[in-house]
N, CA and C of each residue as an Amber inpcrd file, in Angstrom:
protein
   603
 175.8560000 -55.4570000 163.4590000 174.6170000 -55.5590000 164.2510000
 173.4540000 -55.0060000 163.4390000 172.5620000 -55.9030000 163.0120000
 171.4850000 -55.4660000 162.1310000 170.1810000 -56.0880000 162.6510000
 169.6890000 -57.1110000 162.0000000 168.4800000 -57.7790000 162.4470000
 168.7730000 -59.2630000 162.6690000 167.8670000 -59.9180000 163.4030000
 168.0130000 -61.3540000 163.6530000 166.6330000 -61.9840000 163.5860000
 166.5430000 -63.1680000 163.0080000 165.2750000 -63.8750000 162.9070000
 165.2120000 -64.9570000 163.9960000 164.1670000 -64.8890000 164.8270000
 164.0260000 -65.8410000 165.9230000 163.4400000 -67.1570000 165.4980000
 163.3610000 -68.0980000 166.4310000 162.7740000 -69.3880000 166.1470000
 161.3040000 -69.2910000 165.7840000 160.6740000 -68.1670000 166.1900000
 159.2670000 -67.9530000 165.8420000 159.0880000 -67.3750000 164.4510000
 160.1940000 -67.1660000 163.7430000 160.1360000 -66.6550000 162.3920000
 160.0360000 -65.1480000 162.2780000 160.0300000 -64.4540000 163.4070000
 159.9420000 -62.9960000 163.4190000 161.3340000 -62.3850000 163.2990000
 161.4940000 -61.4460000 162.3730000 162.7640000 -60.7390000 162.2060000
 162.7160000 -59.4800000 163.0300000 163.6770000 -59.3600000 163.9390000
 163.7040000 -58.2540000 164.8760000 165.0290000 -57.4920000 164.8080000
 165.0170000 -56.2750000 165.3480000 166.2670000 -55.5920000 165.5860000
 167.1360000 -56.5340000 166.4320000 168.4490000 -56.5310000 166.1620000
 169.3190000 -57.5550000 166.7570000 169.1380000 -57.6830000 168.2520000
 168.9990000 -56.5470000 168.9710000 168.9160000 -56.6450000 170.4400000
 167.5890000 -57.2650000 170.8820000 166.5460000 -57.0560000 170.0730000
 165.2270000 -57.5660000 170.4440000 165.0990000 -59.0690000 170.3470000
 166.0660000 -59.7120000 169.7070000 166.0370000 -61.1650000 169.5570000
 166.9150000 -61.8650000 170.5670000 167.5120000 -61.1160000 171.4940000
 168.5390000 -61.7180000 172.3550000 167.9800000 -62.4860000 173.5440000
 166.8140000 -62.0960000 174.0680000 166.2040000 -62.8280000 175.1900000
 164.6840000 -62.7690000 175.0410000 163.9550000 -63.7050000 175.6320000
 162.4950000 -63.6430000 175.5940000 161.9460000 -62.3490000 176.1910000
 162.5860000 -61.8170000 177.2300000 162.1260000 -60.5570000 177.8130000
 162.2070000 -59.4360000 176.7750000 163.3190000 -59.3990000 176.0640000
 163.4920000 -58.3740000 175.0600000 162.5390000 -58.5800000 173.8730000
 162.2890000 -59.8310000 173.4970000 161.3800000 -60.0890000 172.3860000
 160.0230000 -59.4600000 172.6390000 159.4650000 -59.6960000 173.8240000
 158.1380000 -59.1570000 174.1380000 158.1680000 -57.6330000 174.1860000
 159.1900000 -57.0920000 174.8060000 159.3110000 -55.6350000 174.9170000
 159.4970000 -54.9930000 173.5500000 160.3490000 -55.5800000 172.7310000
 160.6300000 -55.0770000 171.4070000 159.3760000 -55.1030000 170.5430000
 158.6190000 -56.2030000 170.6200000 157.4950000 -56.4080000 169.6750000
 156.2460000 -55.6140000 170.0430000 156.0670000 -55.3170000 171.3260000
 154.8040000 -54.7030000 171.7660000 154.9130000 -53.3200000 172.3820000
 156.1220000 -52.8960000 172.7670000 156.2590000 -51.6230000 173.4540000
 157.2420000 -50.6620000 172.7880000 158.4490000 -51.1090000 172.5780000
 159.5310000 -50.2220000 172.1530000 159.2010000 -49.5460000 170.8030000
 159.1450000 -48.2400000 170.8330000 158.9130000 -47.4850000 169.5990000
 157.4660000 -47.1370000 169.3260000 156.5240000 -47.7910000 169.9960000
 155.1370000 -47.4480000 169.7950000 154.8270000 -46.1410000 170.5410000
 154.1270000 -45.1990000 169.9170000 153.9690000 -43.8540000 170.5020000
 153.1600000 -43.8710000 171.7990000 153.6260000 -43.0860000 172.7640000
 153.0160000 -43.0000000 174.0740000 152.7360000 -41.5460000 174.4100000
 151.5450000 -41.2830000 174.9580000 151.2190000 -39.9310000 175.4150000
 150.7090000 -39.9270000 176.8610000 150.6940000 -41.0900000 177.4930000
 150.2350000 -41.1920000 178.8750000 151.3240000 -40.6300000 179.8000000
 150.9760000 -39.6230000 180.5940000 151.9780000 -38.9460000 181.4200000
 152.6470000 -39.8720000 182.4260000 151.9060000 -40.7730000 183.0380000
 152.5210000 -41.6640000 184.0000000 153.5190000 -42.6050000 183.3280000
 153.1830000 -43.0980000 182.1380000 154.1050000 -43.9750000 181.4140000
 155.3420000 -43.2010000 180.9590000 155.1550000 -41.9670000 180.5580000
 156.2830000 -41.1500000 180.1720000 157.2170000 -40.8970000 181.3620000
 156.6130000 -40.5830000 182.4930000 157.4420000 -40.3600000 183.6790000
 158.1120000 -41.6490000 184.1380000 157.3970000 -42.7570000 184.0280000
 157.9990000 -44.0430000 184.3660000 159.2350000 -44.3090000 183.5230000
 159.1440000 -44.1410000 182.2210000 160.2750000 -44.4520000 181.3590000
 161.4280000 -43.5150000 181.5870000 161.1320000 -42.2180000 181.7940000
 162.2040000 -41.2820000 182.0900000 162.9270000 -41.6820000 183.3860000
 162.1530000 -42.1020000 184.3600000 162.7310000 -42.5100000 185.6500000
 163.5590000 -43.7800000 185.5080000 163.0330000 -44.7610000 184.8040000
 163.7430000 -46.0170000 184.6510000 164.9880000 -45.8540000 183.8040000
 164.9510000 -44.9390000 182.8340000 166.1800000 -44.6740000 182.0800000
 167.2640000 -44.1410000 183.0040000 166.8930000 -43.3330000 183.9930000
 167.8510000 -42.8430000 184.9590000 168.4150000 -43.9880000 185.8140000
 167.5540000 -44.8980000 186.2090000 168.0260000 -46.0530000 186.9870000
 168.9190000 -46.9510000 186.1440000 168.7030000 -46.9670000 184.8500000
 169.4900000 -47.8410000 183.9840000 170.9390000 -47.3730000 183.8730000
 171.2040000 -46.1040000 184.1050000 172.5490000 -45.5640000 183.9180000
 173.5990000 -46.4430000 184.5710000 174.5290000 -46.9380000 183.7600000
 175.5460000 -47.8400000 184.2520000 175.1660000 -49.2940000 184.3020000
 173.9180000 -49.5990000 183.9550000 173.3910000 -50.9640000 183.9920000
 172.7990000 -51.3160000 182.6250000 172.3470000 -52.5330000 182.4790000
 171.6610000 -52.9410000 181.2480000 170.1600000 -52.6770000 181.3800000
 169.5010000 -52.4180000 180.2490000 168.0560000 -52.2280000 180.2980000
 167.3650000 -53.5130000 180.7270000 167.9600000 -54.6700000 180.4020000
 167.3600000 -55.9260000 180.7980000 167.2370000 -56.0270000 182.3210000
 168.2490000 -55.5660000 183.0280000 168.1860000 -55.5530000 184.4970000
 166.9930000 -54.7530000 184.9830000 166.7880000 -53.5760000 184.4010000
 165.6960000 -52.7110000 184.8040000 164.3630000 -53.2960000 184.3940000
 164.2980000 -53.8190000 183.1730000 163.0560000 -54.3910000 182.6570000
 162.5450000 -55.5200000 183.5700000 163.4590000 -56.3390000 184.0550000
 163.0810000 -57.4520000 184.8970000 162.6520000 -57.0170000 186.2900000
 163.0090000 -55.7860000 186.6650000 162.6060000 -55.2410000 187.9590000
 161.4590000 -54.2230000 187.8110000 160.9390000 -54.0360000 186.6110000
 159.9990000 -52.9550000 186.3610000 158.7630000 -53.0180000 187.2440000
 158.2100000 -54.1880000 187.4170000 156.9890000 -54.2930000 188.2450000
 157.2750000 -53.9010000 189.6820000 158.4390000 -54.2010000 190.1800000
 158.8130000 -53.7970000 191.5360000 159.0230000 -52.2890000 191.6100000
 159.6510000 -51.7150000 190.5730000 159.7570000 -50.2660000 190.5250000
 158.3590000 -49.6150000 190.5350000 157.4640000 -50.1620000 189.7670000
 156.1020000 -49.6190000 189.7400000 155.4510000 -49.6940000 191.1240000
 155.6830000 -50.7840000 191.7950000 155.0830000 -50.9540000 193.1240000
 155.6120000 -49.9060000 194.0930000 156.9160000 -49.7200000 194.1580000
 157.4760000 -48.8300000 195.1700000 157.2960000 -47.3600000 194.8220000
 157.1230000 -47.0610000 193.5240000 156.9500000 -45.6710000 193.1180000
 155.5150000 -45.3540000 192.6940000 154.5480000 -46.0390000 193.3150000
 153.1290000 -45.6930000 193.1060000 152.7490000 -45.6880000 191.6330000
 153.2530000 -46.6840000 190.9000000 152.9710000 -46.7950000 189.4630000
 153.3170000 -45.5170000 188.7280000 154.2940000 -44.8210000 189.2460000
 154.8590000 -43.6120000 188.6610000 153.8210000 -42.5020000 188.4860000
 152.8650000 -42.4990000 189.4080000 152.0180000 -41.3180000 189.5460000
 152.8960000 -40.2230000 190.1620000 153.3690000 -39.3170000 189.3600000
 154.3850000 -38.3740000 189.8520000 153.8540000 -37.4320000 190.9270000
 152.5450000 -37.2800000 191.0240000 151.9940000 -36.4820000 192.1200000
 152.2630000 -37.1860000 193.4660000 152.1040000 -38.5180000 193.4810000
 152.3570000 -39.2790000 194.6980000 153.8470000 -39.4190000 194.9690000
 154.6230000 -39.6280000 193.9030000 156.0700000 -39.7410000 194.0830000
 156.6460000 -38.4320000 194.6650000 156.0950000 -37.3140000 194.2210000
 156.5850000 -36.0080000 194.7010000 156.4130000 -35.8290000 196.1830000
 155.5160000 -36.6030000 196.8040000 155.2590000 -36.4910000 198.2420000
 156.1790000 -37.3990000 199.0580000 156.9720000 -38.2120000 198.3870000
 157.8840000 -39.1060000 199.1070000 158.9990000 -38.2800000 199.7700000
 159.5000000 -38.8000000 200.8950000 160.4910000 -38.0510000 201.6510000
 161.6060000 -38.9870000 202.1300000 162.4280000 -38.4990000 203.0510000
 163.5830000 -39.2700000 203.5040000 163.2360000 -40.6560000 204.0520000
 162.1980000 -40.8070000 204.8880000 161.8430000 -42.1650000 205.3250000
 161.5460000 -43.1120000 204.1450000 160.9400000 -42.5790000 203.0850000
 160.6660000 -43.3960000 201.9100000 161.9600000 -43.7850000 201.2140000
 162.9090000 -42.8360000 201.1390000 164.1900000 -43.1380000 200.5440000
 164.8790000 -44.2660000 201.3120000 164.8640000 -44.1990000 202.6390000
 165.4920000 -45.2290000 203.4630000 164.7960000 -46.5740000 203.2720000
 163.4840000 -46.5320000 203.1590000 162.7310000 -47.7670000 202.9600000
 163.1020000 -48.3970000 201.6250000 163.2370000 -47.6050000 200.5770000
 163.5920000 -48.1430000 199.2680000 165.0370000 -48.6410000 199.2130000
 165.8900000 -48.0080000 200.0050000 167.2850000 -48.4710000 200.0600000
 167.3900000 -49.8540000 200.7060000 166.3590000 -50.2630000 201.4350000
 166.3320000 -51.5840000 202.0400000 165.5860000 -52.6100000 201.1740000
 165.0550000 -52.1600000 200.0390000 164.2310000 -53.0290000 199.1870000
 165.1110000 -53.6290000 198.0930000 165.4480000 -54.8890000 198.2410000
 166.3440000 -55.5640000 197.3020000 165.6990000 -55.8450000 195.9450000
 164.4100000 -55.6050000 195.8190000 163.7410000 -55.9010000 194.5530000
 164.0000000 -54.8340000 193.4950000 164.5520000 -53.6830000 193.8860000
 164.8590000 -52.6240000 192.9490000 166.3480000 -52.3430000 192.9770000
 166.7830000 -51.3710000 192.1590000 168.1710000 -50.9080000 192.2210000
 168.3030000 -49.9360000 193.3700000 169.1050000 -50.3160000 194.3670000
 169.2140000 -49.5010000 195.5900000 170.3520000 -48.4930000 195.4300000
 169.9980000 -47.3550000 194.8950000 170.9750000 -46.3070000 194.6260000
 170.3690000 -44.9960000 195.1170000 170.9050000 -44.4780000 196.1920000
 170.3040000 -43.2860000 196.8280000 170.0940000 -42.1410000 195.8630000
 171.1250000 -41.8030000 195.1080000 171.0320000 -40.6290000 194.2380000
 169.9690000 -40.8400000 193.1480000 169.8210000 -42.0450000 192.6680000
 168.8080000 -42.3060000 191.6510000 167.4030000 -42.2790000 192.2540000
 167.2480000 -42.7770000 193.4610000 165.9730000 -42.7180000 194.1550000
 165.5960000 -41.2670000 194.4090000 166.5290000 -40.5080000 194.9360000
 166.2930000 -39.0970000 195.2130000 166.0210000 -38.3260000 193.9290000
 166.6880000 -38.6990000 192.8450000 166.4410000 -38.0640000 191.5640000
 165.0260000 -38.2960000 191.0890000 164.5150000 -39.5000000 191.2680000
 163.1350000 -39.8110000 190.8440000 162.1420000 -38.9310000 191.6100000
 162.3650000 -38.7600000 192.8870000 161.4650000 -37.9220000 193.6930000
 161.5830000 -36.4610000 193.2450000 162.8060000 -36.0060000 193.0650000
 163.0130000 -34.6330000 192.5800000 162.3440000 -34.4360000 191.2140000
 162.5280000 -35.3810000 190.3330000 161.9830000 -35.2280000 188.9910000
 160.4650000 -35.2750000 188.9890000 159.8820000 -35.9710000 189.9380000
 158.4170000 -35.9660000 190.0620000 157.9310000 -34.5550000 190.4060000
 158.6310000 -33.8790000 191.2660000 158.2570000 -32.5190000 191.6180000
 158.4200000 -31.5760000 190.4230000 159.4680000 -31.7980000 189.6580000
 159.6830000 -30.9970000 188.4570000 158.6320000 -31.3450000 187.3890000
 158.1990000 -32.6130000 187.3600000 157.1910000 -33.0240000 186.3780000
 155.8690000 -32.3290000 186.6350000 155.5250000 -32.1480000 187.8970000
 154.2910000 -31.4160000 188.2290000 154.3500000 -30.0150000 187.6380000
 155.4860000 -29.3660000 187.8240000 155.6480000 -27.9950000 187.3060000
 155.5830000 -27.9720000 185.7790000 156.2020000 -28.9820000 185.1670000
 156.2390000 -29.0560000 183.7230000 154.8250000 -29.2830000 183.1530000
 154.0920000 -30.2070000 183.7810000 152.7350000 -30.4820000 183.3060000
 151.8100000 -29.2700000 183.4910000 152.0370000 -28.5310000 184.5540000
 151.2350000 -27.3090000 184.7530000 151.5160000 -26.2820000 183.6640000
 152.7590000 -26.2030000 183.2240000 153.1440000 -25.2340000 182.1870000
 152.6420000 -25.6520000 180.8040000 152.7840000 -26.9280000 180.4730000
 152.4540000 -27.3960000 179.1200000 151.0570000 -28.0140000 179.0040000
 150.4490000 -28.3050000 180.1350000 149.1730000 -28.9950000 180.1000000
 149.3020000 -30.4950000 180.2680000 150.4580000 -31.0300000 179.9140000
 150.7520000 -32.4570000 180.0620000 152.2420000 -32.6540000 179.8360000
 152.7800000 -33.7430000 180.3440000 154.1680000 -34.0870000 180.0360000
 154.3170000 -34.4460000 178.5660000 153.2790000 -35.0940000 178.0390000
 153.3290000 -35.4890000 176.6350000 153.5310000 -34.3140000 175.7070000
 152.8650000 -33.2260000 175.9950000 152.9960000 -32.0320000 175.1350000
 154.4420000 -31.5350000 175.1140000 155.0970000 -31.6170000 176.2470000
 156.5030000 -31.1850000 176.3090000 157.3960000 -32.1450000 175.5260000
 157.3000000 -33.4410000 175.8190000 158.2260000 -34.3910000 175.2170000
 158.0250000 -34.5230000 173.7020000 156.7750000 -34.4960000 173.2550000
 156.5530000 -34.6560000 171.8380000 156.9230000 -33.3990000 171.0340000
 157.1560000 -32.3300000 171.7390000 157.6340000 -31.1250000 171.0690000
 159.0450000 -31.3170000 170.5090000 159.7420000 -32.3960000 170.9730000
 161.0840000 -32.6750000 170.5230000 161.1390000 -33.7510000 169.4450000
 159.9920000 -34.0940000 168.8970000 159.9810000 -35.0850000 167.8010000
 160.7310000 -34.5290000 166.5840000 161.6760000 -35.2850000 166.0450000
 162.3920000 -34.7960000 164.8700000 161.4550000 -34.7160000 163.6600000
 161.7700000 -33.8420000 162.7500000 160.9570000 -33.7110000 161.5460000
 161.1490000 -34.9040000 160.6420000 162.3680000 -35.4340000 160.6110000
 162.6610000 -36.5960000 159.7550000 162.6920000 -37.8500000 160.6110000
 162.0720000 -38.9140000 160.1260000 162.0230000 -40.1680000 160.8720000
 163.3890000 -40.8590000 160.8310000 163.9490000 -41.1120000 162.0040000
 165.2490000 -41.7840000 162.0680000 165.1030000 -43.2710000 161.8680000
 166.1480000 -43.8910000 161.3690000 166.1110000 -45.3290000 161.1130000
 167.3910000 -46.0160000 161.5480000 168.0310000 -45.5370000 162.5860000
 169.2780000 -46.1620000 163.0460000 169.2950000 -46.2860000 164.5650000
 169.0810000 -47.5030000 165.0530000 169.0860000 -47.7000000 166.5000000
 170.5270000 -47.7200000 167.0410000 171.5240000 -47.4740000 166.1680000
 172.9080000 -47.4330000 166.6190000 173.3030000 -46.0230000 167.0920000
 172.4620000 -45.0570000 166.8350000 172.7350000 -43.6750000 167.2710000
 172.5010000 -43.5890000 168.7720000 173.3910000 -42.9250000 169.4840000
 173.2360000 -42.8180000 170.9610000 172.6460000 -41.4980000 171.3830000
 172.7410000 -40.4520000 170.5470000 172.1170000 -39.1750000 170.8620000
 171.9440000 -38.3940000 169.5870000 171.0910000 -37.3960000 169.6150000
 170.7780000 -36.5880000 168.4480000 170.6970000 -35.1200000 168.8670000
 170.6380000 -34.2030000 167.9240000 170.4390000 -32.7890000 168.3190000
 169.1800000 -32.5990000 169.1640000 168.1160000 -33.3430000 168.8200000
 166.8760000 -33.2040000 169.5940000 167.0260000 -33.7340000 171.0130000
 167.7340000 -34.8370000 171.1660000 167.9030000 -35.3840000 172.5150000
 168.8220000 -34.4790000 173.3600000 169.7970000 -33.8670000 172.7020000
 170.6540000 -32.9270000 173.4290000 169.8450000 -31.7000000 173.8590000
 168.9750000 -31.2190000 172.9740000 168.1440000 -30.0670000 173.3310000
 167.1750000 -30.4220000 174.4410000 166.5770000 -31.6260000 174.3830000
 165.6520000 -32.0420000 175.4260000 166.3430000 -32.1490000 176.7770000
 167.5160000 -32.7940000 176.7890000 168.2600000 -32.9430000 178.0350000
 168.6300000 -31.5920000 178.6160000 169.0510000 -30.6830000 177.7740000
 169.4190000 -29.3250000 178.2370000 168.2320000 -28.6180000 178.8380000
 167.0820000 -28.7380000 178.1820000 165.8650000 -28.1060000 178.6850000
 165.4570000 -28.7110000 180.0160000 165.4760000 -30.0440000 180.1190000
 165.0910000 -30.7060000 181.3600000 166.0390000 -30.3110000 182.5010000
 167.3250000 -30.3110000 182.2200000 168.2790000 -29.9260000 183.2540000
 168.0680000 -28.4920000 183.7100000 167.7300000 -27.6270000 182.7420000
 167.4460000 -26.2430000 183.0840000 166.2500000 -26.0710000 183.9640000
 165.3570000 -27.0530000 183.9230000 164.1460000 -27.0400000 184.7430000
 164.3480000 -27.7860000 186.0610000 165.5700000 -28.2430000 186.2990000
 165.8760000 -28.8850000 187.5740000 165.8260000 -30.4010000 187.5870000
 165.5560000 -31.0350000 186.4240000 165.5760000 -32.4880000 186.3580000
 167.0230000 -32.9950000 186.4800000 167.1680000 -34.1920000 187.0030000
 168.4760000 -34.7940000 187.1330000 168.5270000 -36.1740000 186.4710000
 169.7360000 -36.6790000 186.2280000 169.9610000 -37.9500000 185.5370000
 169.2670000 -37.9870000 184.1720000 169.3980000 -36.8930000 183.4310000
 168.7400000 -36.8170000 182.1310000 169.7140000 -36.2580000 181.0820000
 170.7750000 -36.9850000 180.8170000 171.7060000 -36.5670000 179.7730000
 171.1850000 -36.8550000 178.3900000 171.9060000 -36.4310000 177.3410000
 171.4720000 -36.6370000 175.9510000 171.2460000 -38.1000000 175.5700000
 172.0970000 -38.9960000 176.0700000 171.9260000 -40.4180000 175.7420000
 170.6700000 -40.9750000 176.4110000 170.4540000 -40.6150000 177.6740000
 169.2280000 -41.0200000 178.3700000 168.0210000 -40.4690000 177.6520000
 168.0810000 -39.2100000 177.2530000 166.9510000 -38.5840000 176.5650000
 166.6530000 -39.2920000 175.2490000 167.7030000 -39.7060000 174.5230000
 167.4450000 -40.3570000 173.2440000 166.8890000 -41.7690000 173.4420000
 167.3850000 -42.4910000 174.4170000 166.8220000 -43.8240000 174.7040000
 165.3480000 -43.6930000 175.0710000 165.0120000 -42.6340000 175.8110000
 163.6350000 -42.3580000 176.1530000 162.8150000 -42.0840000 174.8940000
 163.3270000 -41.2680000 173.9960000 162.6320000 -40.9430000 172.7570000
 162.3940000 -42.1860000 171.9120000 163.3850000 -43.0630000 171.8400000
 163.2450000 -44.2930000 171.0850000 162.1390000 -45.1650000 171.6800000
 162.1520000 -45.3300000 172.9710000 161.2110000 -46.2440000 173.6340000
 159.7960000 -45.7330000 173.5660000 159.6050000 -44.4030000 173.6590000
 158.2710000 -43.8220000 173.7080000 157.7010000 -43.5000000 172.3140000
 158.4360000 -43.8750000 171.2800000 157.9200000 -43.7030000 169.9290000
 158.0580000 -42.3040000 169.3750000 158.8020000 -41.4360000 170.0540000
 159.0080000 -40.0910000 169.5530000 159.8680000 -40.1490000 168.3100000
 160.6380000 -41.2140000 168.1770000 161.2990000 -41.5760000 166.9240000
 161.0190000 -43.0700000 166.6830000 161.0920000 -43.4720000 165.4390000
 160.9740000 -44.9040000 165.1090000 162.3620000 -45.3920000 164.7500000
 163.0390000 -46.0330000 165.6870000 164.3590000 -46.5470000 165.4670000
 164.3870000 -48.0530000 165.2690000 163.2460000 -48.6590000 164.9800000
 163.2920000 -50.0290000 164.4880000 163.9590000 -50.0080000 163.1400000
 164.8080000 -50.9590000 162.8870000 165.4740000 -51.0230000 161.5890000
 164.4580000 -51.3660000 160.5080000 164.6180000 -50.8230000 159.3110000
 163.6200000 -51.0450000 158.2290000 163.3740000 -52.5230000 157.9330000
 164.3680000 -53.3710000 158.1240000 164.1790000 -54.7990000 157.8570000
 163.5430000 -55.5390000 159.0110000 163.3150000 -54.8440000 160.1450000
 162.6580000 -55.4390000 161.3040000 161.1560000 -55.5510000 161.0080000
 160.5540000 -56.6910000 161.3810000 159.1270000 -56.9100000 161.1130000
 158.2280000 -55.9260000 161.8600000 158.7330000 -55.3410000 162.9480000
 157.9070000 -54.4240000 163.7400000 157.9880000 -53.0060000 163.2020000
 158.9520000 -52.7410000 162.3500000 159.1330000 -51.3710000 161.8420000
 157.8570000 -50.8090000 161.2480000 157.1810000 -51.5570000 160.3910000
 155.9850000 -51.0490000 159.7320000 154.8560000 -50.8250000 160.7240000
 154.7330000 -51.7010000 161.7130000 153.6620000 -51.5210000 162.7230000
 153.8860000 -50.2360000 163.4990000 155.1260000 -49.9570000 163.8560000
 155.4210000 -48.7170000 164.5740000 155.2120000 -47.5120000 163.6570000
 155.6540000 -47.6450000 162.4270000 155.4590000 -46.5470000 161.4520000
 153.9690000 -46.1970000 161.3220000 153.1300000 -47.2200000 161.2010000
 151.7010000 -47.0030000 161.0380000 151.0770000 -46.4210000 162.3090000
 151.5400000 -46.9320000 163.4750000 151.0190000 -46.4200000 164.7520000
 151.3710000 -44.9440000 164.9260000 152.5720000 -44.5810000 164.5250000
 152.9800000 -43.1800000 164.6310000 152.1930000 -42.3080000 163.6550000
 151.8690000 -42.8680000 162.4970000 151.1050000 -42.1080000 161.4890000
 149.6970000 -41.7950000 161.9930000 149.1250000 -42.7340000 162.7480000
 147.7650000 -42.5660000 163.2420000 147.7060000 -41.8400000 164.6020000
 148.8660000 -41.6530000 165.2140000 148.9270000 -41.0940000 166.5620000
 148.6760000 -39.5950000 166.5490000 147.8350000 -39.1310000 167.4780000
 147.5650000 -37.7100000 167.6280000 148.5550000 -37.1280000 168.6500000
 149.4390000 -36.2710000 168.1700000 150.4290000 -35.7080000 169.0760000
 149.7700000 -34.8120000 170.0950000 150.1460000 -34.9510000 171.3750000
 149.5490000 -34.0690000 172.4120000 150.0030000 -32.6380000 172.2000000
 149.0610000 -31.7350000 172.3140000 149.3560000 -30.3150000 172.0730000
 149.4270000 -29.5520000 173.3860000 150.2400000 -28.5320000 173.3940000
 150.3710000 -27.6840000 174.5600000 149.0780000 -26.9200000 174.8040000
 148.6440000 -26.8900000 176.0390000 147.3900000 -26.1780000 176.3530000
 147.6830000 -24.8950000 177.1050000
């Protein structure tokens, strides 16, 4: 499993060439650095929903997840309660899993606490950026992802194991795991070079 060249002539990481949905996500989102707190919380939440499922399933439902979770404004999600959980369990447009829904609400409350401590969620997550740029999308977890997951769990977050944490780091550009022969690798590398890391306030 390495790279694949699509009919459009673009060489992508093998998984990014498997479906049109993945092509767009791979080329424009995956690996590009993110510091927006709502987007960071969204991805952390969706990674939790993905557990046991494919990312493609979640990606195709992402707009519905955004709709039901207030576009992942964690301040609003934190105010959701049992009637909201029951309403979402009746909504076939998302993954109807009580524990994952409840986890998202719980994590929103923990995110408020985390942002108050660090000044932003971005400042916390980017603190786990490895010193050396990784180049293997076949890795499922790293020392940094294990440390991040342990820290999050210690703060009361749920559904955030080391594999989930690393998938989150890959997607949010905290590491560049596009393969070097992938055409998007250099774009992500340059974007990360120009990116101003959020600092703790």
